[in-house]
C-alpha positions in Angstrom: 18.0 26.6 9.5 14.9 28.6 8.4 14.6 26.4 5.3 14.4 23.3 7.3 11.8 24.7 9.7 9.8 25.8 6.7 9.9 22.4 5.0 8.9 20.8 8.2 5.9 23.1 8.6 4.7 22.7 5.1 5.1 19.0 5.2 3.3 18.7 8.5 0.4 21.0 7.2 -0.1 18.6 4.2 -0.3 15.5 6.3 -2.4 17.3 8.9 -5.2 17.6 6.3 -6.3 14.0 6.4 -8.9 14.5 3.6 -6.3 16.1 1.2 -3.7 13.4 2.1 -5.9 10.4 1.6 -7.5 11.8 -1.5 -4.0 12.2 -3.0 -2.9 8.7 -1.8 -5.8 6.8 -3.2 -6.0 8.6 -6.5 -3.2 6.6 -8.1 -4.8 3.3 -6.9 -8.2 4.3 -8.3 -6.5 5.1 -11.6 -4.8 1.7 -11.7 -8.1 0.0 -11.1 -9.8 2.0 -13.9 -6.9 1.3 -16.3 -7.1 -2.4 -15.5 -10.9 -2.3 -16.0 -11.3 -0.2 -19.1 -7.9 -0.2 -20.9 -6.3 -3.5 -20.4 -8.3 -5.4 -23.1 -7.8 -2.5 -25.5 -4.1 -2.6 -25.2 -4.0 -6.4 -25.7 -6.3 -6.3 -28.8 -4.2 -3.5 -30.3 -1.0 -5.6 -29.9 -2.6 -8.8 -31.2 -3.8 -7.0 -34.3 -0.2 -6.2 -35.2 1.0 -9.8 -34.8 1.4 -11.5 -38.3 -0.8 -14.4 -39.2 0.7 -17.7 -38.3 2.5 -16.5 -35.1 1.2 -17.3 -31.7 2.0 -15.2 -28.7 1.8 -16.6 -25.2 -1.0 -15.0 -23.2 1.4 -14.3 -20.3 3.6 -12.1 -22.6 0.5 -10.2 -23.9 -0.7 -9.6 -20.3 2.8 -8.5 -19.3 3.0 -6.0 -22.2 -0.4 -4.6 -21.6 0.5 -4.4 -17.8 3.7 -2.5 -18.6 1.7 0.0 -20.7 -0.9 0.4 -17.9 1.8 1.0 -15.2 3.7 3.5 -17.3 0.6 5.4 -18.1 -0.3 5.5 -14.4 3.1 6.8 -13.3 3.3 9.3 -16.1 0.1 11.0 -14.9 0.5 10.7 -11.1 3.9 12.5 -11.0 2.2 15.7 -12.2 -1.5 15.5 -11.1 -0.6 14.5 -7.5 1.9 17.3 -7.3 -0.9 19.8 -8.1 -2.8 18.3 -5.3 0.0 18.4 -2.8 1.0 21.9 -3.6 -2.4 23.4 -2.6 -0.8 24.7 0.6 0.9 27.6 -1.2 -2.6 28.9 -2.2 -4.3 28.1 1.0 -1.7 30.2 2.9 -2.8 33.1 0.7 -6.4 32.4 1.6 -5.7 32.2 5.4 -3.3 35.1 5.4 -0.3 33.0 6.4 1.5 34.2 3.1 1.2 37.8 4.3 2.7 36.9 7.6 5.7 35.4 5.9 5.9 38.6 3.7 6.5 40.9 6.7 9.2 38.7 8.1 13.0 38.8 7.1 12.5 35.4 5.4 14.3 35.6 2.0 12.0 35.0 -1.0 14.1 32.1 -2.4 13.9 30.4 1.0 10.1 30.5 1.1 10.0 29.3 -2.4 12.3 26.4 -1.9 10.3 25.6 1.4 7.1 25.1 -0.5 8.9 23.3 -3.3 10.8 20.8 -1.3 7.8 20.0 1.1 5.6 19.4 -2.0 8.3 17.2 -3.6 8.6 15.1 -0.5 4.8 14.6 -0.1 4.3 13.9 -3.9 7.2 11.5 -4.0 5.9 9.4 -1.0 2.5 9.0 -2.8 4.1 8.2 -6.1 6.3 5.5 -4.5 3.1 4.0 -3.2 1.8 4.1 -6.8 5.1 2.4 -8.0 4.7 -0.4 -5.3 1.2 -0.9 -6.5 2.3 -1.0 -10.1 5.0 -3.5 -9.4 2.6 -5.8 -7.5 0.3 -5.7 -10.6 3.1 -6.5 -12.9 4.2 -9.4 -10.7 0.6 -10.8 -10.8 0.3 -10.6 -14.7 3.9 -11.3 -15.6 7.2 -9.9 -14.3 9.9 -9.3 -16.9 11.7 -6.3 -15.3 15.4 -6.5 -14.6 17.0 -4.8 -11.6 18.3 -2.1 -14.0 14.7 -1.5 -15.2 13.4 -1.2 -11.7 16.1 1.4 -10.9 15.4 3.3 -14.0 11.6 3.4 -13.3 12.4 4.8 -9.8 14.7 7.4 -11.4 12.0 8.3 -14.0 9.5 8.8 -11.1 11.9 10.9 -9.2 12.5 13.2 -12.2 8.8 13.3 -13.0 8.0 14.4 -9.4 10.6 17.1 -9.6 9.1 18.3 -12.8 5.5 18.1 -11.7 6.4 20.0 -8.4 8.0 22.7 -10.4 5.2 23.0 -12.8 2.5 23.2 -10.1 4.5 25.7 -8.2 4.8 28.1 -11.1 1.0 27.8 -11.7 0.1 28.1 -8.1 2.1 31.2 -7.5 -0.7 33.1 -9.5 -3.7 31.5 -7.7 -5.4 33.0 -4.8 -8.8 31.3 -4.2 -10.2 27.9 -3.5 -12.2 28.1 -6.8 -9.1 28.7 -8.8 -7.5 25.6 -7.2 -10.4 23.4 -8.1 -10.5 24.7 -11.6 -6.8 24.2 -12.2 -6.8 20.7 -10.6 -9.7 19.7 -12.9 -8.0 21.0 -16.0 -4.7 19.3 -15.1 -6.3 16.0 -14.2 -8.4 15.8 -17.4 -5.9 17.2 -19.9 -2.4 16.2 -18.8 -2.7 12.5 -19.6 -3.6 13.3 -23.1 -0.8 15.8 -23.9 1.9 13.6 -22.4 0.7 10.5 -24.3 -0.4 8.5 -21.2 -4.1 8.0 -22.2 -3.5 7.6 -25.9 -0.1 6.9 -27.6 1.2 9.9 -29.4 1.6 7.8 -32.5 -2.1 7.8 -32.9 -2.3 11.6 -33.3 -1.9 13.5 -36.5 1.6 14.4 -37.7 1.2 18.1 -36.8 0.0 17.2 -33.2 2.9 14.8 -32.9 5.3 17.5 -33.8 3.9 19.9 -31.2 3.9 17.2 -28.5 7.6 16.3 -29.4 8.4 19.8 -27.8 6.8 19.0 -24.5 9.0 17.6 -21.7 6.2 15.3 -20.4 6.3 13.4 -23.7 9.8 12.2 -23.0 8.9 11.3 -19.4 6.2 9.0 -20.6 8.4 7.5 -23.2 11.1 6.7 -20.7 8.6 5.1 -18.4 7.3 3.1 -21.4 10.7 1.8 -22.2 11.7 0.8 -18.7 8.4 -0.8 -18.0 8.3 -2.9 -21.2 12.0 -3.4 -22.3 12.0 -6.9 -20.6 8.8 -8.3 -22.1 9.7 -6.8 -25.5 13.0 -8.5 -25.5 11.3 -11.8 -24.5 8.8 -11.4 -27.4 11.8 -11.1 -29.7 13.4 -14.2 -28.2 10.3 -16.2 -28.9 10.7 -15.5 -32.6 8.5 -12.5 -33.2 9.9 -10.6 -36.2 12.0 -7.7 -35.5 9.8 -5.5 -37.8 6.8 -6.3 -35.4 8.9 -5.4 -32.4 10.0 -2.1 -33.9 6.4 -1.2 -35.0 5.3 -2.0 -31.5 7.9 0.3 -30.0 6.7 3.0 -32.3 3.0 2.4 -31.6 3.5 2.4 -27.8 5.8 5.6 -27.8 8.9 3.7 -26.7 10.3 5.5 -29.8 9.8 9.3 -29.9 10.6 11.1 -33.1 11.6 14.7 -33.4 11.1 15.8 -37.0 11.6 12.1 -38.3 14.7 11.6 -36.0 14.4 9.0 -33.3 15.4 10.5 -29.9 17.8 8.2 -27.9 16.9 7.5 -24.3 19.9 9.3 -23.0 18.9 12.5 -24.8 15.3 12.0 -23.4 16.9 12.1 -19.8 18.9 15.2 -20.7 15.8 17.0 -22.2 13.5 16.1 -19.3 16.1 16.9 -16.6 17.0 20.2 -18.3 13.5 21.2 -18.6 12.9 20.5 -14.8 15.9 22.5 -13.8 14.7 25.4 -15.9 11.2 25.3 -14.4 12.7 25.3 -10.9 14.8 28.3 -11.7 11.8 30.2 -13.2 9.7 29.4 -10.0 12.4 30.8 -7.7 12.8 33.8 -10.0 9.1 34.6 -10.0 9.0 34.5 -6.2 11.9 36.9 -6.0 10.4 39.3 -8.6 7.0 39.2 -6.9 8.7 39.9 -3.5 10.4 43.0 -4.9 
């Protein structure tokens, strides 16, 4: 009962702040436009350079492949960065004193923690679903090769990524207590997360040491899952047109569809387990921190 009321209150507070809500909502759309403007041709040229001499690839397939990479990059970033934006209420309650009011009530710490978490998850998921819709519309305009299974898997990837991003932002925000700290953390996350998860630049383009380090990060596997599910169809179509399997395999490696952990290619099922398990651990750590701080 109390949990439901707290979720309702936190969700309403987020949507009440029109500036925060619309900023969170248009951020994924702005990123999509920027990706289309600055990265689309880079992705196309990178793929065409890997095509052997004498082979001709249809422009529609090249556009679809670049589109899948753009959309997967967008979704990989938004699931975390939007969560940090949506989760500002936790810190704002400290600034306004609402957190102190909660502290002197019989409200249990884990209930308050889950109230913030679930409300942030719902708000972030709504915004990310808008981003998914925009991404699908873009893929439909440049070349649609997604199957029904791919669409469902993309939605599942986004769901897991939002759970992960909400847990990560919740753990960080527990220790913040001012507007300046919120702004600083938001800037750092927005500028850095896309690089460390492989969204802005494929992990395959980093040095071996950095690739090994990034193979321990859960966000790497989320990006790879999105890459696979956004580009499986177009890669299969490229193979059907006669493009050599060696080129397809090297393209999967270059685009991070294949992630290697100490020279061992990680299966997609294992990626799901790694990312899902990491998310569950982060949620448990967040609740535990809240309980310990209450005591």
